mmCIF file of the C-alpha atoms, coordinates in Angstrom:
data_MODEL
# 
_entry.id   MODEL 
# 
loop_
_atom_site.group_PDB 
_atom_site.id 
_atom_site.type_symbol 
_atom_site.label_atom_id 
_atom_site.label_alt_id 
_atom_site.label_comp_id 
_atom_site.label_asym_id 
_atom_site.label_entity_id 
_atom_site.label_seq_id 
_atom_site.pdbx_PDB_ins_code 
_atom_site.Cartn_x 
_atom_site.Cartn_y 
_atom_site.Cartn_z 
_atom_site.occupancy 
_atom_site.B_iso_or_equiv 
_atom_site.pdbx_formal_charge 
_atom_site.auth_seq_id 
_atom_site.auth_comp_id 
_atom_site.auth_asym_id 
_atom_site.auth_atom_id 
_atom_site.pdbx_PDB_model_num 
ATOM 1   C CA . MET A 1 1   ? 126.164 89.051  103.636 1.00 0.00 ? 1   MET A CA 1 
ATOM 2   C CA . ASN A 1 2   ? 122.338 89.269  102.070 1.00 0.00 ? 2   ASN A CA 1 
ATOM 3   C CA . MET A 1 3   ? 122.431 89.307  98.344  1.00 0.00 ? 3   MET A CA 1 
ATOM 4   C CA . ALA A 1 4   ? 120.185 92.108  98.088  1.00 0.00 ? 4   ALA A CA 1 
ATOM 5   C CA . VAL A 1 5   ? 122.068 94.067  100.706 1.00 0.00 ? 5   VAL A CA 1 
ATOM 6   C CA . HIS A 1 6   ? 125.436 93.298  98.698  1.00 0.00 ? 6   HIS A CA 1 
ATOM 7   C CA . LYS A 1 7   ? 124.121 94.397  95.548  1.00 0.00 ? 7   LYS A CA 1 
ATOM 8   C CA . GLU A 1 8   ? 122.918 97.733  97.255  1.00 0.00 ? 8   GLU A CA 1 
ATOM 9   C CA . VAL A 1 9   ? 126.481 98.386  98.611  1.00 0.00 ? 9   VAL A CA 1 
ATOM 10  C CA . LYS A 1 10  ? 128.082 97.575  95.091  1.00 0.00 ? 10  LYS A CA 1 
ATOM 11  C CA . GLU A 1 11  ? 125.743 100.055 93.355  1.00 0.00 ? 11  GLU A CA 1 
ATOM 12  C CA . ALA A 1 12  ? 126.708 102.931 95.925  1.00 0.00 ? 12  ALA A CA 1 
ATOM 13  C CA . ASP A 1 13  ? 130.096 101.962 95.249  1.00 0.00 ? 13  ASP A CA 1 
ATOM 14  C CA . GLU A 1 14  ? 130.305 102.031 91.410  1.00 0.00 ? 14  GLU A CA 1 
ATOM 15  C CA . PHE A 1 15  ? 126.990 103.699 90.205  1.00 0.00 ? 15  PHE A CA 1 
ATOM 16  C CA . GLN A 1 16  ? 125.062 106.863 90.818  1.00 0.00 ? 16  GLN A CA 1 
ATOM 17  C CA . TRP A 1 17  ? 121.476 107.554 90.642  1.00 0.00 ? 17  TRP A CA 1 
ATOM 18  C CA . TYR A 1 18  ? 120.053 110.744 88.439  1.00 0.00 ? 18  TYR A CA 1 
ATOM 19  C CA . GLY A 1 19  ? 116.855 112.287 88.110  1.00 0.00 ? 19  GLY A CA 1 
ATOM 20  C CA . VAL A 1 20  ? 115.556 112.684 84.719  1.00 0.00 ? 20  VAL A CA 1 
ATOM 21  C CA . CYS A 1 21  ? 112.889 114.869 83.289  1.00 0.00 ? 21  CYS A CA 1 
ATOM 22  C CA . VAL A 1 22  ? 110.680 113.236 80.671  1.00 0.00 ? 22  VAL A CA 1 
ATOM 23  C CA . ARG A 1 23  ? 107.565 114.303 78.420  1.00 0.00 ? 23  ARG A CA 1 
ATOM 24  C CA . SER A 1 24  ? 104.275 114.508 79.983  1.00 0.00 ? 24  SER A CA 1 
ATOM 25  C CA . ARG A 1 25  ? 102.488 111.189 80.256  1.00 0.00 ? 25  ARG A CA 1 
ATOM 26  C CA . HIS A 1 26  ? 105.671 109.357 78.946  1.00 0.00 ? 26  HIS A CA 1 
ATOM 27  C CA . GLU A 1 27  ? 107.128 108.089 82.075  1.00 0.00 ? 27  GLU A CA 1 
ATOM 28  C CA . PHE A 1 28  ? 106.056 104.386 81.681  1.00 0.00 ? 28  PHE A CA 1 
ATOM 29  C CA . SER A 1 29  ? 107.166 104.342 77.940  1.00 0.00 ? 29  SER A CA 1 
ATOM 30  C CA . VAL A 1 30  ? 110.351 105.825 78.670  1.00 0.00 ? 30  VAL A CA 1 
ATOM 31  C CA . THR A 1 31  ? 110.827 103.384 81.549  1.00 0.00 ? 31  THR A CA 1 
ATOM 32  C CA . GLU A 1 32  ? 110.213 100.709 79.172  1.00 0.00 ? 32  GLU A CA 1 
ATOM 33  C CA . ARG A 1 33  ? 112.523 102.057 76.386  1.00 0.00 ? 33  ARG A CA 1 
ATOM 34  C CA . LEU A 1 34  ? 115.500 102.671 79.052  1.00 0.00 ? 34  LEU A CA 1 
ATOM 35  C CA . ALA A 1 35  ? 115.288 99.006  80.509  1.00 0.00 ? 35  ALA A CA 1 
ATOM 36  C CA . LYS A 1 36  ? 115.370 97.602  76.908  1.00 0.00 ? 36  LYS A CA 1 
ATOM 37  C CA . SER A 1 37  ? 118.727 99.678  76.112  1.00 0.00 ? 37  SER A CA 1 
ATOM 38  C CA . GLY A 1 38  ? 120.470 98.128  79.320  1.00 0.00 ? 38  GLY A CA 1 
ATOM 39  C CA . VAL A 1 39  ? 119.862 101.255 81.698  1.00 0.00 ? 39  VAL A CA 1 
ATOM 40  C CA . ASP A 1 40  ? 118.637 100.871 85.143  1.00 0.00 ? 40  ASP A CA 1 
ATOM 41  C CA . ALA A 1 41  ? 115.497 102.772 85.704  1.00 0.00 ? 41  ALA A CA 1 
ATOM 42  C CA . PHE A 1 42  ? 113.172 103.651 88.498  1.00 0.00 ? 42  PHE A CA 1 
ATOM 43  C CA . LEU A 1 43  ? 109.659 104.950 88.168  1.00 0.00 ? 43  LEU A CA 1 
ATOM 44  C CA . PRO A 1 44  ? 107.805 105.382 91.658  1.00 0.00 ? 44  PRO A CA 1 
ATOM 45  C CA . ILE A 1 45  ? 104.530 104.412 90.978  1.00 0.00 ? 45  ILE A CA 1 
ATOM 46  C CA . VAL A 1 46  ? 101.229 104.610 93.333  1.00 0.00 ? 46  VAL A CA 1 
ATOM 47  C CA . GLU A 1 47  ? 97.934  102.871 92.608  1.00 0.00 ? 47  GLU A CA 1 
ATOM 48  C CA . ARG A 1 48  ? 94.952  104.883 92.859  1.00 0.00 ? 48  ARG A CA 1 
ATOM 49  C CA . LEU A 1 49  ? 91.124  103.876 92.638  1.00 0.00 ? 49  LEU A CA 1 
ATOM 50  C CA . ARG A 1 50  ? 89.580  105.508 89.624  1.00 0.00 ? 50  ARG A CA 1 
ATOM 51  C CA . LYS A 1 51  ? 85.799  105.743 89.079  1.00 0.00 ? 51  LYS A CA 1 
ATOM 52  C CA . TRP A 1 52  ? 84.030  105.553 85.807  1.00 0.00 ? 52  TRP A CA 1 
ATOM 53  C CA . LYS A 1 53  ? 80.304  105.364 85.334  1.00 0.00 ? 53  LYS A CA 1 
ATOM 54  C CA . ASP A 1 54  ? 80.106  101.698 84.736  1.00 0.00 ? 54  ASP A CA 1 
ATOM 55  C CA . ARG A 1 55  ? 83.145  100.551 87.063  1.00 0.00 ? 55  ARG A CA 1 
ATOM 56  C CA . LYS A 1 56  ? 86.203  101.240 89.336  1.00 0.00 ? 56  LYS A CA 1 
ATOM 57  C CA . LYS A 1 57  ? 89.454  100.107 89.020  1.00 0.00 ? 57  LYS A CA 1 
ATOM 58  C CA . LEU A 1 58  ? 92.885  100.435 90.646  1.00 0.00 ? 58  LEU A CA 1 
ATOM 59  C CA . VAL A 1 59  ? 95.113  102.248 88.249  1.00 0.00 ? 59  VAL A CA 1 
ATOM 60  C CA . ASN A 1 60  ? 99.046  103.228 88.077  1.00 0.00 ? 60  ASN A CA 1 
ATOM 61  C CA . PHE A 1 61  ? 100.281 106.588 88.363  1.00 0.00 ? 61  PHE A CA 1 
ATOM 62  C CA . PRO A 1 62  ? 103.677 108.085 88.714  1.00 0.00 ? 62  PRO A CA 1 
ATOM 63  C CA . LEU A 1 63  ? 104.136 109.487 92.160  1.00 0.00 ? 63  LEU A CA 1 
ATOM 64  C CA . PHE A 1 64  ? 106.158 112.532 90.668  1.00 0.00 ? 64  PHE A CA 1 
ATOM 65  C CA . PRO A 1 65  ? 104.632 113.026 86.956  1.00 0.00 ? 65  PRO A CA 1 
ATOM 66  C CA . GLY A 1 66  ? 107.255 113.955 84.464  1.00 0.00 ? 66  GLY A CA 1 
ATOM 67  C CA . TYR A 1 67  ? 110.174 112.501 86.479  1.00 0.00 ? 67  TYR A CA 1 
ATOM 68  C CA . LEU A 1 68  ? 112.146 109.128 86.830  1.00 0.00 ? 68  LEU A CA 1 
ATOM 69  C CA . PHE A 1 69  ? 115.278 108.018 88.216  1.00 0.00 ? 69  PHE A CA 1 
ATOM 70  C CA . VAL A 1 70  ? 118.211 106.284 86.344  1.00 0.00 ? 70  VAL A CA 1 
ATOM 71  C CA . CYS A 1 71  ? 121.465 104.561 87.827  1.00 0.00 ? 71  CYS A CA 1 
ATOM 72  C CA . LEU A 1 72  ? 124.459 104.871 85.710  1.00 0.00 ? 72  LEU A CA 1 
ATOM 73  C CA . PRO A 1 73  ? 128.120 103.659 86.207  1.00 0.00 ? 73  PRO A CA 1 
ATOM 74  C CA . ILE A 1 74  ? 130.132 106.301 87.847  1.00 0.00 ? 74  ILE A CA 1 
ATOM 75  C CA . THR A 1 75  ? 133.159 106.322 85.733  1.00 0.00 ? 75  THR A CA 1 
ATOM 76  C CA . ASP A 1 76  ? 131.559 106.148 82.255  1.00 0.00 ? 76  ASP A CA 1 
ATOM 77  C CA . ILE A 1 77  ? 128.428 107.839 82.279  1.00 0.00 ? 77  ILE A CA 1 
ATOM 78  C CA . PRO A 1 78  ? 126.219 106.582 79.362  1.00 0.00 ? 78  PRO A CA 1 
ATOM 79  C CA . ARG A 1 79  ? 124.335 109.970 79.674  1.00 0.00 ? 79  ARG A CA 1 
ATOM 80  C CA . LEU A 1 80  ? 123.946 110.094 75.693  1.00 0.00 ? 80  LEU A CA 1 
ATOM 81  C CA . THR A 1 81  ? 121.982 106.887 75.628  1.00 0.00 ? 81  THR A CA 1 
ATOM 82  C CA . VAL A 1 82  ? 119.561 108.362 78.285  1.00 0.00 ? 82  VAL A CA 1 
ATOM 83  C CA . LEU A 1 83  ? 119.234 111.533 76.341  1.00 0.00 ? 83  LEU A CA 1 
ATOM 84  C CA . LYS A 1 84  ? 118.940 109.861 72.913  1.00 0.00 ? 84  LYS A CA 1 
ATOM 85  C CA . THR A 1 85  ? 115.686 107.832 74.390  1.00 0.00 ? 85  THR A CA 1 
ATOM 86  C CA . PRO A 1 86  ? 112.155 109.243 72.674  1.00 0.00 ? 86  PRO A CA 1 
ATOM 87  C CA . GLY A 1 87  ? 110.685 110.992 75.568  1.00 0.00 ? 87  GLY A CA 1 
ATOM 88  C CA . VAL A 1 88  ? 113.358 112.220 78.003  1.00 0.00 ? 88  VAL A CA 1 
ATOM 89  C CA . VAL A 1 89  ? 113.926 115.930 77.925  1.00 0.00 ? 89  VAL A CA 1 
ATOM 90  C CA . ARG A 1 90  ? 117.105 116.420 80.070  1.00 0.00 ? 90  ARG A CA 1 
ATOM 91  C CA . PHE A 1 91  ? 118.472 115.401 83.426  1.00 0.00 ? 91  PHE A CA 1 
ATOM 92  C CA . ILE A 1 92  ? 117.796 117.116 86.454  1.00 0.00 ? 92  ILE A CA 1 
ATOM 93  C CA . GLY A 1 93  ? 120.028 119.511 88.320  1.00 0.00 ? 93  GLY A CA 1 
ATOM 94  C CA . GLN A 1 94  ? 122.817 119.993 85.616  1.00 0.00 ? 94  GLN A CA 1 
ATOM 95  C CA . THR A 1 95  ? 125.998 121.791 87.196  1.00 0.00 ? 95  THR A CA 1 
ATOM 96  C CA . ASN A 1 96  ? 128.709 122.490 84.745  1.00 0.00 ? 96  ASN A CA 1 
ATOM 97  C CA . GLY A 1 97  ? 127.189 120.204 82.074  1.00 0.00 ? 97  GLY A CA 1 
ATOM 98  C CA . ALA A 1 98  ? 127.162 117.239 84.348  1.00 0.00 ? 98  ALA A CA 1 
ATOM 99  C CA . PRO A 1 99  ? 124.102 115.893 85.997  1.00 0.00 ? 99  PRO A CA 1 
ATOM 100 C CA . GLU A 1 100 ? 123.669 116.274 89.537  1.00 0.00 ? 100 GLU A CA 1 
ATOM 101 C CA . PRO A 1 101 ? 123.497 112.760 91.470  1.00 0.00 ? 101 PRO A CA 1 
ATOM 102 C CA . VAL A 1 102 ? 120.663 111.678 93.799  1.00 0.00 ? 102 VAL A CA 1 
ATOM 103 C CA . PRO A 1 103 ? 121.788 110.239 97.119  1.00 0.00 ? 103 PRO A CA 1 
ATOM 104 C CA . ALA A 1 104 ? 121.310 106.262 96.820  1.00 0.00 ? 104 ALA A CA 1 
ATOM 105 C CA . GLU A 1 105 ? 119.819 106.515 100.298 1.00 0.00 ? 105 GLU A CA 1 
ATOM 106 C CA . GLN A 1 106 ? 116.959 108.908 99.217  1.00 0.00 ? 106 GLN A CA 1 
ATOM 107 C CA . ILE A 1 107 ? 116.250 106.178 96.112  1.00 0.00 ? 107 ILE A CA 1 
ATOM 108 C CA . LEU A 1 108 ? 116.234 103.223 98.645  1.00 0.00 ? 108 LEU A CA 1 
ATOM 109 C CA . SER A 1 109 ? 114.099 104.980 100.851 1.00 0.00 ? 109 SER A CA 1 
ATOM 110 C CA . LEU A 1 110 ? 111.512 105.904 98.196  1.00 0.00 ? 110 LEU A CA 1 
ATOM 111 C CA . LYS A 1 111 ? 111.766 102.380 96.893  1.00 0.00 ? 111 LYS A CA 1 
ATOM 112 C CA . GLN A 1 112 ? 110.750 100.932 100.237 1.00 0.00 ? 112 GLN A CA 1 
ATOM 113 C CA . LEU A 1 113 ? 107.891 103.521 100.448 1.00 0.00 ? 113 LEU A CA 1 
ATOM 114 C CA . VAL A 1 114 ? 106.450 102.390 96.987  1.00 0.00 ? 114 VAL A CA 1 
ATOM 115 C CA . GLU A 1 115 ? 106.928 98.799  97.980  1.00 0.00 ? 115 GLU A CA 1 
ATOM 116 C CA . SER A 1 116 ? 105.030 99.373  101.377 1.00 0.00 ? 116 SER A CA 1 
ATOM 117 C CA . LYS A 1 117 ? 101.925 99.984  99.425  1.00 0.00 ? 117 LYS A CA 1 
ATOM 118 C CA . LYS A 1 118 ? 100.902 102.675 101.863 1.00 0.00 ? 118 LYS A CA 1 
ATOM 119 C CA . ASP A 1 119 ? 98.839  105.407 100.472 1.00 0.00 ? 119 ASP A CA 1 
ATOM 120 C CA . LEU A 1 120 ? 101.364 107.811 99.403  1.00 0.00 ? 120 LEU A CA 1 
ATOM 121 C CA . ASP A 1 121 ? 100.456 111.527 98.037  1.00 0.00 ? 121 ASP A CA 1 
ATOM 122 C CA . PRO A 1 122 ? 103.391 113.829 96.721  1.00 0.00 ? 122 PRO A CA 1 
ATOM 123 C CA . TYR A 1 123 ? 103.902 116.614 99.271  1.00 0.00 ? 123 TYR A CA 1 
ATOM 124 C CA . PRO A 1 124 ? 104.983 120.221 98.025  1.00 0.00 ? 124 PRO A CA 1 
ATOM 125 C CA . TYR A 1 125 ? 108.428 120.716 98.885  1.00 0.00 ? 125 TYR A CA 1 
ATOM 126 C CA . LEU A 1 126 ? 108.174 124.049 100.667 1.00 0.00 ? 126 LEU A CA 1 
ATOM 127 C CA . LYS A 1 127 ? 110.123 126.066 103.064 1.00 0.00 ? 127 LYS A CA 1 
ATOM 128 C CA . GLU A 1 128 ? 108.996 128.603 105.489 1.00 0.00 ? 128 GLU A CA 1 
ATOM 129 C CA . GLY A 1 129 ? 109.204 132.137 104.364 1.00 0.00 ? 129 GLY A CA 1 
ATOM 130 C CA . ASN A 1 130 ? 108.807 130.957 100.719 1.00 0.00 ? 130 ASN A CA 1 
ATOM 131 C CA . ARG A 1 131 ? 106.181 132.917 98.747  1.00 0.00 ? 131 ARG A CA 1 
ATOM 132 C CA . VAL A 1 132 ? 103.188 130.465 97.720  1.00 0.00 ? 132 VAL A CA 1 
ATOM 133 C CA . LYS A 1 133 ? 99.775  130.511 95.790  1.00 0.00 ? 133 LYS A CA 1 
ATOM 134 C CA . ILE A 1 134 ? 96.945  128.496 96.803  1.00 0.00 ? 134 ILE A CA 1 
ATOM 135 C CA . LYS A 1 135 ? 95.672  126.218 93.880  1.00 0.00 ? 135 LYS A CA 1 
ATOM 136 C CA . SER A 1 136 ? 92.527  124.771 95.050  1.00 0.00 ? 136 SER A CA 1 
ATOM 137 C CA . GLY A 1 137 ? 89.591  125.400 97.152  1.00 0.00 ? 137 GLY A CA 1 
ATOM 138 C CA . PRO A 1 138 ? 87.771  128.739 98.140  1.00 0.00 ? 138 PRO A CA 1 
ATOM 139 C CA . LEU A 1 139 ? 91.055  130.665 98.396  1.00 0.00 ? 139 LEU A CA 1 
ATOM 140 C CA . LYS A 1 140 ? 92.112  129.716 95.021  1.00 0.00 ? 140 LYS A CA 1 
ATOM 141 C CA . GLY A 1 141 ? 94.677  132.052 93.362  1.00 0.00 ? 141 GLY A CA 1 
ATOM 142 C CA . MET A 1 142 ? 95.697  133.721 96.838  1.00 0.00 ? 142 MET A CA 1 
ATOM 143 C CA . GLU A 1 143 ? 99.303  134.315 97.234  1.00 0.00 ? 143 GLU A CA 1 
ATOM 144 C CA . GLY A 1 144 ? 101.144 134.993 100.246 1.00 0.00 ? 144 GLY A CA 1 
ATOM 145 C CA . ILE A 1 145 ? 104.112 133.898 102.604 1.00 0.00 ? 145 ILE A CA 1 
ATOM 146 C CA . LEU A 1 146 ? 104.287 130.357 104.109 1.00 0.00 ? 146 LEU A CA 1 
ATOM 147 C CA . VAL A 1 147 ? 104.626 130.298 107.965 1.00 0.00 ? 147 VAL A CA 1 
ATOM 148 C CA . GLU A 1 148 ? 104.782 127.204 109.992 1.00 0.00 ? 148 GLU A CA 1 
ATOM 149 C CA . ARG A 1 149 ? 103.272 127.205 113.571 1.00 0.00 ? 149 ARG A CA 1 
ATOM 150 C CA . LYS A 1 150 ? 103.414 124.466 116.104 1.00 0.00 ? 150 LYS A CA 1 
ATOM 151 C CA . GLY A 1 151 ? 103.205 122.098 112.960 1.00 0.00 ? 151 GLY A CA 1 
ATOM 152 C CA . ILE A 1 152 ? 100.625 123.723 111.175 1.00 0.00 ? 152 ILE A CA 1 
ATOM 153 C CA . HIS A 1 153 ? 100.844 125.552 107.740 1.00 0.00 ? 153 HIS A CA 1 
ATOM 154 C CA . ASN A 1 154 ? 99.686  129.128 107.512 1.00 0.00 ? 154 ASN A CA 1 
ATOM 155 C CA . LEU A 1 155 ? 99.610  131.430 104.549 1.00 0.00 ? 155 LEU A CA 1 
ATOM 156 C CA . VAL A 1 156 ? 100.416 135.263 105.625 1.00 0.00 ? 156 VAL A CA 1 
ATOM 157 C CA . LEU A 1 157 ? 98.649  137.633 103.421 1.00 0.00 ? 157 LEU A CA 1 
ATOM 158 C CA . SER A 1 158 ? 100.199 141.185 103.968 1.00 0.00 ? 158 SER A CA 1 
ATOM 159 C CA . VAL A 1 159 ? 98.545  144.302 103.232 1.00 0.00 ? 159 VAL A CA 1 
ATOM 160 C CA . ASP A 1 160 ? 101.374 146.720 102.488 1.00 0.00 ? 160 ASP A CA 1 
ATOM 161 C CA . ILE A 1 161 ? 99.389  150.057 102.992 1.00 0.00 ? 161 ILE A CA 1 
ATOM 162 C CA . LEU A 1 162 ? 98.521  149.195 106.637 1.00 0.00 ? 162 LEU A CA 1 
ATOM 163 C CA . GLN A 1 163 ? 101.565 147.448 107.189 1.00 0.00 ? 163 GLN A CA 1 
ATOM 164 C CA . GLN A 1 164 ? 99.472  144.558 108.649 1.00 0.00 ? 164 GLN A CA 1 
ATOM 165 C CA . GLY A 1 165 ? 99.143  141.077 107.903 1.00 0.00 ? 165 GLY A CA 1 
ATOM 166 C CA . VAL A 1 166 ? 96.417  138.369 108.412 1.00 0.00 ? 166 VAL A CA 1 
ATOM 167 C CA . SER A 1 167 ? 97.210  134.636 108.418 1.00 0.00 ? 167 SER A CA 1 
ATOM 168 C CA . VAL A 1 168 ? 94.943  131.622 107.433 1.00 0.00 ? 168 VAL A CA 1 
ATOM 169 C CA . LYS A 1 169 ? 95.686  127.766 108.106 1.00 0.00 ? 169 LYS A CA 1 
ATOM 170 C CA . VAL A 1 170 ? 96.080  125.967 105.054 1.00 0.00 ? 170 VAL A CA 1 
ATOM 171 C CA . GLU A 1 171 ? 96.713  122.351 104.016 1.00 0.00 ? 171 GLU A CA 1 
ATOM 172 C CA . ALA A 1 172 ? 99.926  121.732 102.273 1.00 0.00 ? 172 ALA A CA 1 
ATOM 173 C CA . SER A 1 173 ? 98.572  119.642 99.631  1.00 0.00 ? 173 SER A CA 1 
ATOM 174 C CA . ILE A 1 174 ? 96.902  122.598 98.140  1.00 0.00 ? 174 ILE A CA 1 
ATOM 175 C CA . ILE A 1 175 ? 99.820  125.144 97.976  1.00 0.00 ? 175 ILE A CA 1 
ATOM 176 C CA . GLU A 1 176 ? 102.684 125.665 95.525  1.00 0.00 ? 176 GLU A CA 1 
ATOM 177 C CA . ALA A 1 177 ? 105.863 127.611 95.369  1.00 0.00 ? 177 ALA A CA 1 
ATOM 178 C CA . LEU A 1 178 ? 105.768 130.688 93.105  1.00 0.00 ? 178 LEU A CA 1 
# 
């Protein structure tokens, strides 16, 4: 059995991944601090070309600003070590005081995507029927209901007094859930 595959199988049996919310712009420093304290932390990053007046440079940015993932033992979760780390705000998805685990398959897929060095962009987690708001462009600030037809996102604006609606095609990258 391949050693990397064996390690992943072992992790799935004895360890669990959790999402952690961190202070704004503290993702890299928190990841370093967690690693120094012996916690396996994963911060998905993407490279973006940034332009200044005098130069261009590839810069690393968190794929999900404000979030990272930690792998902790299932039996004895050292949550306190993580929570005491400067810059950590909280675990994500706490149910009955315990953090909600992230499926290992999602983390493995995310790692594979990041390692592929493909051009990745965050994509809003939206469902048809959600109330959404347009965050940029000529329709900025407009609110409506998200509808998907033939793979195309549409924003439906309702005019209640007329009991009529109108839809417009929108890019998923410029809308956010309300």
